[in-house]
Rosetta silent file (secondary structure, phi, psi, omega in degrees, C-alpha in Angstrom):
SEQUENCE: MMGPGKYDGAATAAREDTQALGVILIVFQGKDGHGFSAQLPPEILLTVPAILRNVADQIERSAIGRTA
SCORE:     score description
SCORE:     0.000 S_00000001
   1 L     0.000  140.072  167.497   12.883    3.194    3.407 S_00000001
   2 L   -76.594  173.554  165.000   10.802    6.174    2.040 S_00000001
   3 L   150.684 -162.427  -42.112    9.004    8.048    4.599 S_00000001
   4 L   -73.474  148.714 -178.791    7.556    9.492    6.784 S_00000001
   5 L  -112.202 -170.620 -170.157    3.890   10.003    5.537 S_00000001
   6 L   -69.427  -37.697 -167.572    0.630   10.980    7.147 S_00000001
   7 L  -114.546   36.775 -171.936   -0.063    7.352    8.181 S_00000001
   8 H   -62.155  -41.479 -179.246    3.653    6.296    8.951 S_00000001
   9 H   -61.537  -46.120  174.730    2.797    4.897   12.354 S_00000001
  10 H   -64.600  -30.694 -178.394    0.114    2.519   10.821 S_00000001
  11 H   -69.300  -44.113 -179.473    2.494    1.627    8.014 S_00000001
  12 H   -62.366  -46.906  179.368    5.255    0.645   10.532 S_00000001
  13 H   -56.949  -51.185 -179.706    2.712   -1.387   12.511 S_00000001
  14 H   -58.485  -46.773 -178.900    1.560   -3.231    9.352 S_00000001
  15 H   -61.847  -47.868 -179.001    5.102   -3.853    8.219 S_00000001
  16 H   -68.481  -47.732  179.125    6.277   -5.143   11.680 S_00000001
  17 H   -54.456  -39.651 -178.958    3.139   -7.127   12.183 S_00000001
  18 H   -86.980   -6.202 -172.607    3.412   -8.819    8.788 S_00000001
  19 L    46.102   46.529 -173.858    7.218   -9.043    9.101 S_00000001
  20 L   -96.727  156.500  178.001    7.411   -7.651    5.642 S_00000001
  21 L   -75.967  -25.967 -179.993   10.408   -6.071    3.891 S_00000001
  22 L  -159.878  165.496  179.422    8.289   -3.111    2.817 S_00000001
  23 E  -151.488  140.171  168.072    4.728   -1.735    2.880 S_00000001
  24 E  -117.042  124.018 -179.085    2.605    0.695    1.028 S_00000001
  25 E  -119.463  129.013 -176.101   -0.567    1.770    2.961 S_00000001
  26 E  -118.308  122.708 -176.339   -3.288    3.699    1.207 S_00000001
  27 E  -116.112  126.369  179.127   -5.937    5.126    3.452 S_00000001
  28 E  -109.423  133.407  178.270   -9.370    6.336    2.344 S_00000001
  29 E    44.686   45.452  175.529  -11.327    8.630    4.695 S_00000001
  30 E   -77.136 -169.100 -175.979   -9.154    7.880    7.696 S_00000001
  31 L   -65.375  -27.736  178.003   -8.925    9.862   10.894 S_00000001
  32 L  -107.339   23.814 -176.929   -6.571   12.150    9.187 S_00000001
  33 E    83.114 -169.123  172.444   -8.305   12.192    5.800 S_00000001
  34 E   -64.367  147.786  179.667   -7.053   10.482    2.666 S_00000001
  35 E   178.305 -177.171  174.619   -3.439    9.625    2.551 S_00000001
  36 E  -151.820  163.373  163.177   -0.700    7.107    2.158 S_00000001
  37 E  -148.613  143.342  178.018    2.560    6.117    3.629 S_00000001
  38 E  -130.331  140.928  179.205    5.285    3.840    2.075 S_00000001
  39 E  -129.897   99.576 -178.652    8.238    2.122    3.680 S_00000001
  40 L  -131.834  128.361  178.641   10.268    0.465    0.887 S_00000001
  41 L   -78.511  144.386 -177.515   13.881   -0.467    0.913 S_00000001
  42 H   -46.640  -32.627 -176.377   15.707    0.592   -2.370 S_00000001
  43 H   -74.698   -6.654 -179.104   16.096   -2.910   -3.656 S_00000001
  44 H  -118.379    3.175 -178.623   12.327   -3.545   -4.143 S_00000001
  45 L   -60.782  -29.999 -174.611   11.453    0.008   -5.552 S_00000001
  46 L   -75.395  -24.730 -173.194   11.703   -1.375   -9.119 S_00000001
  47 L   -86.386  -17.792 -176.878    9.203   -4.090   -8.336 S_00000001
  48 H   -54.214  -46.592  177.540    6.538   -1.650   -7.133 S_00000001
  49 H   -62.097  -38.364  177.463    4.940   -0.629  -10.452 S_00000001
  50 H   -66.572  -38.050 -178.899    4.380   -4.274  -11.459 S_00000001
  51 H   -76.613  -27.416  176.906    2.848   -5.124   -8.187 S_00000001
  52 H   -69.858  -37.834  179.547    0.586   -2.067   -8.154 S_00000001
  53 H   -63.151  -42.317  177.640   -0.572   -3.019  -11.637 S_00000001
  54 H   -62.219  -41.653  172.479   -1.446   -6.549  -10.371 S_00000001
  55 H   -58.353  -44.222 -177.783   -3.383   -5.074   -7.451 S_00000001
  56 H   -64.820  -34.265  171.575   -5.181   -2.763   -9.778 S_00000001
  57 H   -64.560  -42.171 -178.746   -6.189   -5.675  -12.089 S_00000001
  58 H   -67.002  -40.711  177.992   -7.386   -7.690   -9.108 S_00000001
  59 H   -61.600  -42.340 -175.070   -9.494   -4.654   -7.874 S_00000001
  60 H   -72.200  -42.066  177.484  -10.977   -4.142  -11.316 S_00000001
  61 H   -63.254  -32.296  176.173  -11.851   -7.892  -11.799 S_00000001
  62 H   -67.058  -45.444 -179.995  -13.420   -7.881   -8.337 S_00000001
  63 H   -59.456  -46.210  175.958  -15.392   -4.667   -9.101 S_00000001
  64 H   -64.940  -37.614 -177.463  -16.642   -6.158  -12.456 S_00000001
  65 H   -70.061  -24.938 -177.919  -17.642   -9.346  -10.747 S_00000001
  66 H   -78.818  -32.314 -179.383  -19.783   -7.353   -8.254 S_00000001
  67 H   -86.651  -10.611 -171.958  -21.549   -5.378  -11.028 S_00000001
  68 L   -85.099    0.000    0.000  -22.350   -8.385  -13.342 S_00000001
């Protein structure tokens, strides 16, 4: 696991609640400001760039759909 970050407690809660192998939590204007925490085992680190690209594509499609 990577860690600990500004929002490590929230990341742990999300990971445990979802019974996930790993989690990346990005916070915008949270109680402690902007930040992120990641809890990722080494065996999935190489998959993170592709997953983030997919998420970025989904966000972009959603944003375009709202402005059209």
